[in-house]
CHARMM-style PDB file with segment names, atoms N, HN, CA, C and O in Angstrom:
ATOM      1  N   MET     1      45.486  15.408 -31.673  1.00  0.00      PROA
ATOM      2  CA  MET     1      44.686  15.112 -30.522  1.00  0.00      PROA
ATOM      3  C   MET     1      43.356  15.824 -30.699  1.00  0.00      PROA
ATOM      4  O   MET     1      43.275  16.873 -31.340  1.00  0.00      PROA
ATOM      5  N   ASP     2      42.319  15.240 -30.122  1.00  0.00      PROA
ATOM      6  HN  ASP     2      42.384  14.388 -29.602  1.00  0.00      PROA
ATOM      7  CA  ASP     2      40.997  15.853 -30.154  1.00  0.00      PROA
ATOM      8  C   ASP     2      40.268  15.411 -28.892  1.00  0.00      PROA
ATOM      9  O   ASP     2      40.736  14.538 -28.161  1.00  0.00      PROA
ATOM     10  N   TYR     3      39.118  16.025 -28.649  1.00  0.00      PROA
ATOM     11  HN  TYR     3      38.738  16.734 -29.243  1.00  0.00      PROA
ATOM     12  CA  TYR     3      38.352  15.647 -27.464  1.00  0.00      PROA
ATOM     13  C   TYR     3      36.878  15.493 -27.803  1.00  0.00      PROA
ATOM     14  O   TYR     3      36.380  16.025 -28.795  1.00  0.00      PROA
ATOM     15  N   ASP     4      36.210  14.755 -26.951  1.00  0.00      PROA
ATOM     16  HN  ASP     4      36.614  14.323 -26.145  1.00  0.00      PROA
ATOM     17  CA  ASP     4      34.768  14.537 -27.061  1.00  0.00      PROA
ATOM     18  C   ASP     4      34.095  15.575 -26.171  1.00  0.00      PROA
ATOM     19  O   ASP     4      34.212  15.506 -24.947  1.00  0.00      PROA
ATOM     20  N   ALA     5      33.400  16.524 -26.761  1.00  0.00      PROA
ATOM     21  HN  ALA     5      33.305  16.580 -27.755  1.00  0.00      PROA
ATOM     22  CA  ALA     5      32.768  17.602 -26.006  1.00  0.00      PROA
ATOM     23  C   ALA     5      31.677  17.090 -25.072  1.00  0.00      PROA
ATOM     24  O   ALA     5      31.347  17.756 -24.090  1.00  0.00      PROA
ATOM     25  N   THR     6      31.118  15.933 -25.356  1.00  0.00      PROA
ATOM     26  HN  THR     6      31.386  15.392 -26.154  1.00  0.00      PROA
ATOM     27  CA  THR     6      30.060  15.371 -24.516  1.00  0.00      PROA
ATOM     28  C   THR     6      30.617  14.793 -23.219  1.00  0.00      PROA
ATOM     29  O   THR     6      30.079  15.049 -22.142  1.00  0.00      PROA
ATOM     30  N   THR     7      31.694  14.012 -23.320  1.00  0.00      PROA
ATOM     31  HN  THR     7      32.131  13.804 -24.195  1.00  0.00      PROA
ATOM     32  CA  THR     7      32.258  13.344 -22.143  1.00  0.00      PROA
ATOM     33  C   THR     7      33.487  14.043 -21.579  1.00  0.00      PROA
ATOM     34  O   THR     7      33.854  13.821 -20.425  1.00  0.00      PROA
ATOM     35  N   GLY     8      34.125  14.888 -22.387  1.00  0.00      PROA
ATOM     36  HN  GLY     8      33.827  15.069 -23.324  1.00  0.00      PROA
ATOM     37  CA  GLY     8      35.358  15.553 -21.972  1.00  0.00      PROA
ATOM     38  C   GLY     8      36.596  14.703 -22.171  1.00  0.00      PROA
ATOM     39  O   GLY     8      37.701  15.153 -21.868  1.00  0.00      PROA
ATOM     40  N   GLN     9      36.442  13.482 -22.673  1.00  0.00      PROA
ATOM     41  HN  GLN     9      35.545  13.117 -22.919  1.00  0.00      PROA
ATOM     42  CA  GLN     9      37.596  12.610 -22.895  1.00  0.00      PROA
ATOM     43  C   GLN     9      38.482  13.183 -24.000  1.00  0.00      PROA
ATOM     44  O   GLN     9      37.997  13.726 -24.993  1.00  0.00      PROA
ATOM     45  N   VAL    10      39.791  13.046 -23.801  1.00  0.00      PROA
ATOM     46  HN  VAL    10      40.185  12.605 -22.995  1.00  0.00      PROA
ATOM     47  CA  VAL    10      40.768  13.526 -24.770  1.00  0.00      PROA
ATOM     48  C   VAL    10      41.414  12.312 -25.431  1.00  0.00      PROA
ATOM     49  O   VAL    10      41.839  11.377 -24.753  1.00  0.00      PROA
ATOM     50  N   TYR    11      41.483  12.335 -26.755  1.00  0.00      PROA
ATOM     51  HN  TYR    11      41.138  13.095 -27.306  1.00  0.00      PROA
ATOM     52  CA  TYR    11      42.060  11.231 -27.532  1.00  0.00      PROA
ATOM     53  C   TYR    11      43.409  11.690 -28.076  1.00  0.00      PROA
ATOM     54  O   TYR    11      43.494  12.675 -28.809  1.00  0.00      PROA
ATOM     55  N   VAL    12      44.466  10.958 -27.704  1.00  0.00      PROA
ATOM     56  HN  VAL    12      44.397  10.158 -27.108  1.00  0.00      PROA
ATOM     57  CA  VAL    12      45.829  11.336 -28.074  1.00  0.00      PROA
ATOM     58  C   VAL    12      46.478  10.198 -28.857  1.00  0.00      PROA
ATOM     59  O   VAL    12      46.588   9.087 -28.336  1.00  0.00      PROA
ATOM     60  N   PRO    13      46.912  10.446 -30.100  1.00  0.00      PROA
ATOM     61  CA  PRO    13      47.611   9.411 -30.860  1.00  0.00      PROA
ATOM     62  C   PRO    13      48.984   9.119 -30.251  1.00  0.00      PROA
ATOM     63  O   PRO    13      49.737  10.043 -29.943  1.00  0.00      PROA
ATOM     64  N   ASP    14      49.303   7.858 -30.081  1.00  0.00      PROA
ATOM     65  HN  ASP    14      48.692   7.108 -30.331  1.00  0.00      PROA
ATOM     66  CA  ASP    14      50.633   7.423 -29.638  1.00  0.00      PROA
ATOM     67  C   ASP    14      51.277   6.747 -30.841  1.00  0.00      PROA
ATOM     68  O   ASP    14      51.091   5.552 -31.072  1.00  0.00      PROA
ATOM     69  N   ILE    15      52.026   7.518 -31.594  1.00  0.00      PROA
ATOM     70  HN  ILE    15      52.177   8.488 -31.407  1.00  0.00      PROA
ATOM     71  CA  ILE    15      52.611   7.059 -32.855  1.00  0.00      PROA
ATOM     72  C   ILE    15      53.561   5.892 -32.640  1.00  0.00      PROA
ATOM     73  O   ILE    15      53.542   4.924 -33.399  1.00  0.00      PROA
ATOM     74  N   GLN    16      54.387   5.982 -31.611  1.00  0.00      PROA
ATOM     75  HN  GLN    16      54.402   6.769 -30.994  1.00  0.00      PROA
ATOM     76  CA  GLN    16      55.414   4.967 -31.370  1.00  0.00      PROA
ATOM     77  C   GLN    16      54.831   3.601 -31.014  1.00  0.00      PROA
ATOM     78  O   GLN    16      55.362   2.574 -31.438  1.00  0.00      PROA
ATOM     79  N   HSD    17      53.750   3.578 -30.242  1.00  0.00      PROA
ATOM     80  HN  HSD    17      53.319   4.412 -29.897  1.00  0.00      PROA
ATOM     81  CA  HSD    17      53.197   2.307 -29.762  1.00  0.00      PROA
ATOM     82  C   HSD    17      51.938   1.860 -30.500  1.00  0.00      PROA
ATOM     83  O   HSD    17      51.326   0.861 -30.121  1.00  0.00      PROA
ATOM     84  N   HSD    18      51.539   2.589 -31.552  1.00  0.00      PROA
ATOM     85  HN  HSD    18      52.036   3.401 -31.859  1.00  0.00      PROA
ATOM     86  CA  HSD    18      50.357   2.248 -32.360  1.00  0.00      PROA
ATOM     87  C   HSD    18      49.091   2.175 -31.510  1.00  0.00      PROA
ATOM     88  O   HSD    18      48.335   1.206 -31.581  1.00  0.00      PROA
ATOM     89  N   LEU    19      48.872   3.220 -30.704  1.00  0.00      PROA
ATOM     90  HN  LEU    19      49.486   4.007 -30.646  1.00  0.00      PROA
ATOM     91  CA  LEU    19      47.734   3.277 -29.805  1.00  0.00      PROA
ATOM     92  C   LEU    19      47.059   4.640 -29.873  1.00  0.00      PROA
ATOM     93  O   LEU    19      47.643   5.621 -30.333  1.00  0.00      PROA
ATOM     94  N   LEU    20      45.828   4.676 -29.409  1.00  0.00      PROA
ATOM     95  HN  LEU    20      45.353   3.879 -29.036  1.00  0.00      PROA
ATOM     96  CA  LEU    20      45.177   5.931 -29.057  1.00  0.00      PROA
ATOM     97  C   LEU    20      45.004   5.902 -27.546  1.00  0.00      PROA
ATOM     98  O   LEU    20      44.380   4.985 -27.012  1.00  0.00      PROA
ATOM     99  N   ASP    21      45.544   6.889 -26.857  1.00  0.00      PROA
ATOM    100  HN  ASP    21      46.051   7.634 -27.291  1.00  0.00      PROA
ATOM    101  CA  ASP    21      45.355   7.013 -25.417  1.00  0.00      PROA
ATOM    102  C   ASP    21      44.102   7.834 -25.178  1.00  0.00      PROA
ATOM    103  O   ASP    21      43.915   8.884 -25.793  1.00  0.00      PROA
ATOM    104  N   VAL    22      43.249   7.363 -24.295  1.00  0.00      PROA
ATOM    105  HN  VAL    22      43.400   6.510 -23.795  1.00  0.00      PROA
ATOM    106  CA  VAL    22      42.029   8.081 -23.951  1.00  0.00      PROA
ATOM    107  C   VAL    22      42.199   8.596 -22.526  1.00  0.00      PROA
ATOM    108  O   VAL    22      42.295   7.816 -21.578  1.00  0.00      PROA
ATOM    109  N   LEU    23      42.234   9.925 -22.389  1.00  0.00      PROA
ATOM    110  HN  LEU    23      42.156  10.558 -23.159  1.00  0.00      PROA
ATOM    111  CA  LEU    23      42.439  10.566 -21.098  1.00  0.00      PROA
ATOM    112  C   LEU    23      41.125  11.127 -20.586  1.00  0.00      PROA
ATOM    113  O   LEU    23      40.319  11.642 -21.361  1.00  0.00      PROA
ATOM    114  N   MET    24      40.912  11.030 -19.294  1.00  0.00      PROA
ATOM    115  HN  MET    24      41.568  10.612 -18.664  1.00  0.00      PROA
ATOM    116  CA  MET    24      39.713  11.584 -18.670  1.00  0.00      PROA
ATOM    117  C   MET    24      39.987  13.029 -18.261  1.00  0.00      PROA
ATOM    118  O   MET    24      41.125  13.386 -17.956  1.00  0.00      PROA
ATOM    119  N   PRO    25      38.947  13.854 -18.254  1.00  0.00      PROA
ATOM    120  CA  PRO    25      39.139  15.242 -17.853  1.00  0.00      PROA
ATOM    121  C   PRO    25      39.464  15.353 -16.361  1.00  0.00      PROA
ATOM    122  O   PRO    25      39.124  14.474 -15.570  1.00  0.00      PROA
ATOM    123  N   VAL    26      40.118  16.430 -16.005  1.00  0.00      PROA
ATOM    124  HN  VAL    26      40.394  17.144 -16.648  1.00  0.00      PROA
ATOM    125  CA  VAL    26      40.402  16.705 -14.601  1.00  0.00      PROA
ATOM    126  C   VAL    26      39.108  17.156 -13.935  1.00  0.00      PROA
ATOM    127  O   VAL    26      38.381  17.993 -14.469  1.00  0.00      PROA
ATOM    128  N   ILE    27      38.832  16.596 -12.771  1.00  0.00      PROA
ATOM    129  HN  ILE    27      39.422  15.915 -12.337  1.00  0.00      PROA
ATOM    130  CA  ILE    27      37.618  16.937 -12.034  1.00  0.00      PROA
ATOM    131  C   ILE    27      38.001  17.881 -10.894  1.00  0.00      PROA
ATOM    132  O   ILE    27      38.806  17.518 -10.036  1.00  0.00      PROA
ATOM    133  N   PRO    28      37.439  19.074 -10.879  1.00  0.00      PROA
ATOM    134  CA  PRO    28      37.769  20.027  -9.816  1.00  0.00      PROA
ATOM    135  C   PRO    28      37.424  19.478  -8.430  1.00  0.00      PROA
ATOM    136  O   PRO    28      36.450  18.743  -8.265  1.00  0.00      PROA
ATOM    137  N   ASN    29      38.230  19.844  -7.450  1.00  0.00      PROA
ATOM    138  HN  ASN    29      39.021  20.441  -7.584  1.00  0.00      PROA
ATOM    139  CA  ASN    29      38.026  19.491  -6.037  1.00  0.00      PROA
ATOM    140  C   ASN    29      38.144  18.007  -5.742  1.00  0.00      PROA
ATOM    141  O   ASN    29      37.681  17.553  -4.695  1.00  0.00      PROA
ATOM    142  N   VAL    30      38.754  17.237  -6.641  1.00  0.00      PROA
ATOM    143  HN  VAL    30      39.130  17.606  -7.491  1.00  0.00      PROA
ATOM    144  CA  VAL    30      39.009  15.820  -6.381  1.00  0.00      PROA
ATOM    145  C   VAL    30      40.486  15.692  -6.020  1.00  0.00      PROA
ATOM    146  O   VAL    30      41.360  16.052  -6.808  1.00  0.00      PROA
ATOM    147  N   THR    31      40.754  15.177  -4.824  1.00  0.00      PROA
ATOM    148  HN  THR    31      40.043  14.884  -4.184  1.00  0.00      PROA
ATOM    149  CA  THR    31      42.131  15.132  -4.339  1.00  0.00      PROA
ATOM    150  C   THR    31      42.907  13.921  -4.829  1.00  0.00      PROA
ATOM    151  O   THR    31      44.130  13.991  -4.956  1.00  0.00      PROA
ATOM    152  N   SER    32      42.233  12.816  -5.108  1.00  0.00      PROA
ATOM    153  HN  SER    32      41.240  12.759  -5.005  1.00  0.00      PROA
ATOM    154  CA  SER    32      42.959  11.635  -5.580  1.00  0.00      PROA
ATOM    155  C   SER    32      42.994  11.646  -7.112  1.00  0.00      PROA
ATOM    156  O   SER    32      41.948  11.676  -7.760  1.00  0.00      PROA
ATOM    157  N   PRO    33      44.192  11.620  -7.683  1.00  0.00      PROA
ATOM    158  CA  PRO    33      44.295  11.650  -9.149  1.00  0.00      PROA
ATOM    159  C   PRO    33      43.790  10.346  -9.762  1.00  0.00      PROA
ATOM    160  O   PRO    33      43.917   9.272  -9.174  1.00  0.00      PROA
ATOM    161  N   GLN    34      43.222  10.467 -10.944  1.00  0.00      PROA
ATOM    162  HN  GLN    34      43.119  11.339 -11.422  1.00  0.00      PROA
ATOM    163  CA  GLN    34      42.759   9.292 -11.668  1.00  0.00      PROA
ATOM    164  C   GLN    34      43.917   8.663 -12.420  1.00  0.00      PROA
ATOM    165  O   GLN    34      44.846   9.358 -12.833  1.00  0.00      PROA
ATOM    166  N   HSD    35      43.867   7.360 -12.596  1.00  0.00      PROA
ATOM    167  HN  HSD    35      43.113   6.796 -12.260  1.00  0.00      PROA
ATOM    168  CA  HSD    35      44.873   6.659 -13.395  1.00  0.00      PROA
ATOM    169  C   HSD    35      44.703   7.070 -14.857  1.00  0.00      PROA
ATOM    170  O   HSD    35      43.602   7.007 -15.404  1.00  0.00      PROA
ATOM    171  N   GLN    36      45.787   7.484 -15.474  1.00  0.00      PROA
ATOM    172  HN  GLN    36      46.681   7.536 -15.030  1.00  0.00      PROA
ATOM    173  CA  GLN    36      45.754   7.890 -16.881  1.00  0.00      PROA
ATOM    174  C   GLN    36      46.763   7.056 -17.667  1.00  0.00      PROA
ATOM    175  O   GLN    36      47.810   6.744 -17.099  1.00  0.00      PROA
ATOM    176  N   PRO    37      46.546   6.682 -18.883  1.00  0.00      PROA
ATOM    177  CA  PRO    37      45.306   6.903 -19.608  1.00  0.00      PROA
ATOM    178  C   PRO    37      44.189   6.022 -19.057  1.00  0.00      PROA
ATOM    179  O   PRO    37      44.427   4.945 -18.510  1.00  0.00      PROA
ATOM    180  N   ARG    38      42.982   6.510 -19.217  1.00  0.00      PROA
ATOM    181  HN  ARG    38      42.789   7.385 -19.661  1.00  0.00      PROA
ATOM    182  CA  ARG    38      41.812   5.780 -18.727  1.00  0.00      PROA
ATOM    183  C   ARG    38      41.650   4.470 -19.497  1.00  0.00      PROA
ATOM    184  O   ARG    38      41.275   3.443 -18.931  1.00  0.00      PROA
ATOM    185  N   ARG    39      41.935   4.524 -20.778  1.00  0.00      PROA
ATOM    186  HN  ARG    39      42.240   5.358 -21.238  1.00  0.00      PROA
ATOM    187  CA  ARG    39      41.935   3.313 -21.614  1.00  0.00      PROA
ATOM    188  C   ARG    39      42.795   3.578 -22.839  1.00  0.00      PROA
ATOM    189  O   ARG    39      43.136   4.723 -23.138  1.00  0.00      PROA
ATOM    190  N   VAL    40      43.139   2.519 -23.536  1.00  0.00      PROA
ATOM    191  HN  VAL    40      42.862   1.589 -23.293  1.00  0.00      PROA
ATOM    192  CA  VAL    40      43.899   2.629 -24.777  1.00  0.00      PROA
ATOM    193  C   VAL    40      43.160   1.861 -25.865  1.00  0.00      PROA
ATOM    194  O   VAL    40      42.487   0.864 -25.603  1.00  0.00      PROA
ATOM    195  N   ILE    41      43.304   2.347 -27.080  1.00  0.00      PROA
ATOM    196  HN  ILE    41      43.850   3.157 -27.293  1.00  0.00      PROA
ATOM    197  CA  ILE    41      42.722   1.676 -28.232  1.00  0.00      PROA
ATOM    198  C   ILE    41      43.888   1.206 -29.100  1.00  0.00      PROA
ATOM    199  O   ILE    41      44.647   2.021 -29.624  1.00  0.00      PROA
ATOM    200  N   HSD    42      44.022  -0.101 -29.247  1.00  0.00      PROA
ATOM    201  HN  HSD    42      43.405  -0.763 -28.822  1.00  0.00      PROA
ATOM    202  CA  HSD    42      45.115  -0.685 -30.028  1.00  0.00      PROA
ATOM    203  C   HSD    42      44.789  -0.587 -31.518  1.00  0.00      PROA
ATOM    204  O   HSD    42      43.666  -0.865 -31.938  1.00  0.00      PROA
ATOM    205  N   LEU    43      45.787  -0.189 -32.307  1.00  0.00      PROA
ATOM    206  HN  LEU    43      46.699   0.037 -31.966  1.00  0.00      PROA
ATOM    207  CA  LEU    43      45.623  -0.036 -33.749  1.00  0.00      PROA
ATOM    208  C   LEU    43      46.655  -0.879 -34.484  1.00  0.00      PROA
ATOM    209  O   LEU    43      47.685  -1.244 -33.917  1.00  0.00      PROA
ATOM    210  N   SER    44      46.380  -1.184 -35.731  1.00  0.00      PROA
ATOM    211  HN  SER    44      45.544  -0.887 -36.191  1.00  0.00      PROA
ATOM    212  CA  SER    44      47.297  -2.003 -36.520  1.00  0.00      PROA
ATOM    213  C   SER    44      48.418  -1.172 -37.150  1.00  0.00      PROA
ATOM    214  O   SER    44      49.393  -1.727 -37.657  1.00  0.00      PROA
ATOM    215  N   GLY    45      48.284   0.132 -37.121  1.00  0.00      PROA
ATOM    216  HN  GLY    45      47.492   0.583 -36.709  1.00  0.00      PROA
ATOM    217  CA  GLY    45      49.304   1.007 -37.696  1.00  0.00      PROA
ATOM    218  C   GLY    45      49.549   2.191 -36.791  1.00  0.00      PROA
ATOM    219  O   GLY    45      49.070   2.236 -35.658  1.00  0.00      PROA
ATOM    220  N   SER    46      50.300   3.147 -37.301  1.00  0.00      PROA
ATOM    221  HN  SER    46      50.689   3.110 -38.221  1.00  0.00      PROA
ATOM    222  CA  SER    46      50.696   4.312 -36.525  1.00  0.00      PROA
ATOM    223  C   SER    46      49.704   5.465 -36.733  1.00  0.00      PROA
ATOM    224  O   SER    46      49.613   5.998 -37.839  1.00  0.00      PROA
ATOM    225  N   PRO    47      48.959   5.859 -35.690  1.00  0.00      PROA
ATOM    226  CA  PRO    47      47.998   6.949 -35.838  1.00  0.00      PROA
ATOM    227  C   PRO    47      48.706   8.303 -35.907  1.00  0.00      PROA
ATOM    228  O   PRO    47      49.565   8.602 -35.079  1.00  0.00      PROA
ATOM    229  N   GLN    48      48.345   9.110 -36.888  1.00  0.00      PROA
ATOM    230  HN  GLN    48      47.646   8.867 -37.562  1.00  0.00      PROA
ATOM    231  CA  GLN    48      48.967  10.429 -37.042  1.00  0.00      PROA
ATOM    232  C   GLN    48      48.114  11.526 -36.423  1.00  0.00      PROA
ATOM    233  O   GLN    48      48.644  12.474 -35.842  1.00  0.00      PROA
ATOM    234  N   SER    49      46.799  11.404 -36.542  1.00  0.00      PROA
ATOM    235  HN  SER    49      46.368  10.635 -37.014  1.00  0.00      PROA
ATOM    236  CA  SER    49      45.892  12.391 -35.962  1.00  0.00      PROA
ATOM    237  C   SER    49      44.524  11.764 -35.772  1.00  0.00      PROA
ATOM    238  O   SER    49      44.242  10.681 -36.284  1.00  0.00      PROA
ATOM    239  N   ILE    50      43.679  12.464 -35.026  1.00  0.00      PROA
ATOM    240  HN  ILE    50      43.909  13.344 -34.611  1.00  0.00      PROA
ATOM    241  CA  ILE    50      42.321  11.981 -34.775  1.00  0.00      PROA
ATOM    242  C   ILE    50      41.372  13.163 -34.772  1.00  0.00      PROA
ATOM    243  O   ILE    50      41.742  14.271 -34.386  1.00  0.00      PROA
ATOM    244  N   ALA    51      40.141  12.917 -35.207  1.00  0.00      PROA
ATOM    245  HN  ALA    51      39.840  12.017 -35.521  1.00  0.00      PROA
ATOM    246  CA  ALA    51      39.082  13.914 -35.160  1.00  0.00      PROA
ATOM    247  C   ALA    51      37.832  13.232 -34.614  1.00  0.00      PROA
ATOM    248  O   ALA    51      37.426  12.178 -35.104  1.00  0.00      PROA
ATOM    249  N   ILE    52      37.231  13.834 -33.605  1.00  0.00      PROA
ATOM    250  HN  ILE    52      37.560  14.690 -33.206  1.00  0.00      PROA
ATOM    251  CA  ILE    52      36.007  13.324 -32.998  1.00  0.00      PROA
ATOM    252  C   ILE    52      34.855  14.222 -33.448  1.00  0.00      PROA
ATOM    253  O   ILE    52      34.981  15.446 -33.420  1.00  0.00      PROA
ATOM    254  N   THR    53      33.733  13.625 -33.862  1.00  0.00      PROA
ATOM    255  HN  THR    53      33.631  12.630 -33.884  1.00  0.00      PROA
ATOM    256  CA  THR    53      32.590  14.430 -34.281  1.00  0.00      PROA
ATOM    257  C   THR    53      32.032  15.206 -33.083  1.00  0.00      PROA
ATOM    258  O   THR    53      32.248  14.823 -31.933  1.00  0.00      PROA
ATOM    259  N   SER    54      31.319  16.287 -33.360  1.00  0.00      PROA
ATOM    260  HN  SER    54      31.143  16.598 -34.295  1.00  0.00      PROA
ATOM    261  CA  SER    54      30.823  17.165 -32.297  1.00  0.00      PROA
ATOM    262  C   SER    54      29.862  16.463 -31.344  1.00  0.00      PROA
ATOM    263  O   SER    54      29.743  16.868 -30.188  1.00  0.00      PROA
ATOM    264  N   ASP    55      29.179  15.424 -31.802  1.00  0.00      PROA
ATOM    265  HN  ASP    55      29.276  15.094 -32.741  1.00  0.00      PROA
ATOM    266  CA  ASP    55      28.275  14.680 -30.915  1.00  0.00      PROA
ATOM    267  C   ASP    55      28.977  13.518 -30.215  1.00  0.00      PROA
ATOM    268  O   ASP    55      28.360  12.825 -29.406  1.00  0.00      PROA
ATOM    269  N   GLY    56      30.259  13.297 -30.516  1.00  0.00      PROA
ATOM    270  HN  GLY    56      30.760  13.860 -31.173  1.00  0.00      PROA
ATOM    271  CA  GLY    56      31.031  12.243 -29.867  1.00  0.00      PROA
ATOM    272  C   GLY    56      30.724  10.843 -30.360  1.00  0.00      PROA
ATOM    273  O   GLY    56      31.207   9.872 -29.776  1.00  0.00      PROA
ATOM    274  N   GLN    57      29.933  10.709 -31.419  1.00  0.00      PROA
ATOM    275  HN  GLN    57      29.541  11.498 -31.893  1.00  0.00      PROA
ATOM    276  CA  GLN    57      29.528   9.392 -31.895  1.00  0.00      PROA
ATOM    277  C   GLN    57      30.574   8.702 -32.764  1.00  0.00      PROA
ATOM    278  O   GLN    57      30.638   7.474 -32.802  1.00  0.00      PROA
ATOM    279  N   LEU    58      31.393   9.489 -33.462  1.00  0.00      PROA
ATOM    280  HN  LEU    58      31.341  10.487 -33.431  1.00  0.00      PROA
ATOM    281  CA  LEU    58      32.386   8.922 -34.374  1.00  0.00      PROA
ATOM    282  C   LEU    58      33.754   9.549 -34.157  1.00  0.00      PROA
ATOM    283  O   LEU    58      33.876  10.709 -33.764  1.00  0.00      PROA
ATOM    284  N   GLY    59      34.773   8.751 -34.425  1.00  0.00      PROA
ATOM    285  HN  GLY    59      34.674   7.809 -34.745  1.00  0.00      PROA
ATOM    286  CA  GLY    59      36.149   9.233 -34.417  1.00  0.00      PROA
ATOM    287  C   GLY    59      36.821   8.800 -35.697  1.00  0.00      PROA
ATOM    288  O   GLY    59      36.672   7.655 -36.125  1.00  0.00      PROA
ATOM    289  N   PHE    60      37.556   9.700 -36.309  1.00  0.00      PROA
ATOM    290  HN  PHE    60      37.678  10.630 -35.961  1.00  0.00      PROA
ATOM    291  CA  PHE    60      38.273   9.417 -37.549  1.00  0.00      PROA
ATOM    292  C   PHE    60      39.764   9.491 -37.256  1.00  0.00      PROA
ATOM    293  O   PHE    60      40.249  10.487 -36.719  1.00  0.00      PROA
ATOM    294  N   VAL    61      40.487   8.436 -37.609  1.00  0.00      PROA
ATOM    295  HN  VAL    61      40.093   7.627 -38.045  1.00  0.00      PROA
ATOM    296  CA  VAL    61      41.918   8.369 -37.328  1.00  0.00      PROA
ATOM    297  C   VAL    61      42.678   8.339 -38.649  1.00  0.00      PROA
ATOM    298  O   VAL    61      42.401   7.502 -39.508  1.00  0.00      PROA
ATOM    299  N   ALA    62      43.635   9.251 -38.811  1.00  0.00      PROA
ATOM    300  HN  ALA    62      43.860   9.931 -38.113  1.00  0.00      PROA
ATOM    301  CA  ALA    62      44.528   9.243 -39.964  1.00  0.00      PROA
ATOM    302  C   ALA    62      45.721   8.363 -39.602  1.00  0.00      PROA
ATOM    303  O   ALA    62      46.399   8.592 -38.600  1.00  0.00      PROA
ATOM    304  N   MET    63      45.965   7.351 -40.437  1.00  0.00      PROA
ATOM    305  HN  MET    63      45.415   7.164 -41.251  1.00  0.00      PROA
ATOM    306  CA  MET    63      47.023   6.386 -40.165  1.00  0.00      PROA
ATOM    307  C   MET    63      48.198   6.577 -41.117  1.00  0.00      PROA
ATOM    308  O   MET    63      48.028   7.012 -42.256  1.00  0.00      PROA
ATOM    309  N   ASN    64      49.397   6.244 -40.630  1.00  0.00      PROA
ATOM    310  HN  ASN    64      49.535   5.890 -39.705  1.00  0.00      PROA
ATOM    311  CA  ASN    64      50.604   6.222 -41.455  1.00  0.00      PROA
ATOM    312  C   ASN    64      50.886   4.779 -41.800  1.00  0.00      PROA
ATOM    313  O   ASN    64      50.825   3.906 -40.935  1.00  0.00      PROA
ATOM    314  N   ARG    65      51.188   4.527 -43.032  1.00  0.00      PROA
ATOM    315  HN  ARG    65      51.237   5.236 -43.735  1.00  0.00      PROA
ATOM    316  CA  ARG    65      51.461   3.135 -43.450  1.00  0.00      PROA
ATOM    317  C   ARG    65      52.766   2.636 -42.966  1.00  0.00      PROA
ATOM    318  OT1 ARG    65      53.129   1.491 -43.237  1.00  0.00      PROA
TER     319      ARG     65
END
């Protein structure tokens, strides 16, 4: 798992379902919880890990065949 320091989004590999779950950061003093995951990225294989660049422009996903 990794996060985008610019947006605070957390990227979590879902090995079983071949997805990347994108979670939004918790916002202080907000009483209504946000729907999580905020979005999913469908992949053709099983993601093992992810790395997001420090500027949040690129993400690198290690896949299992």
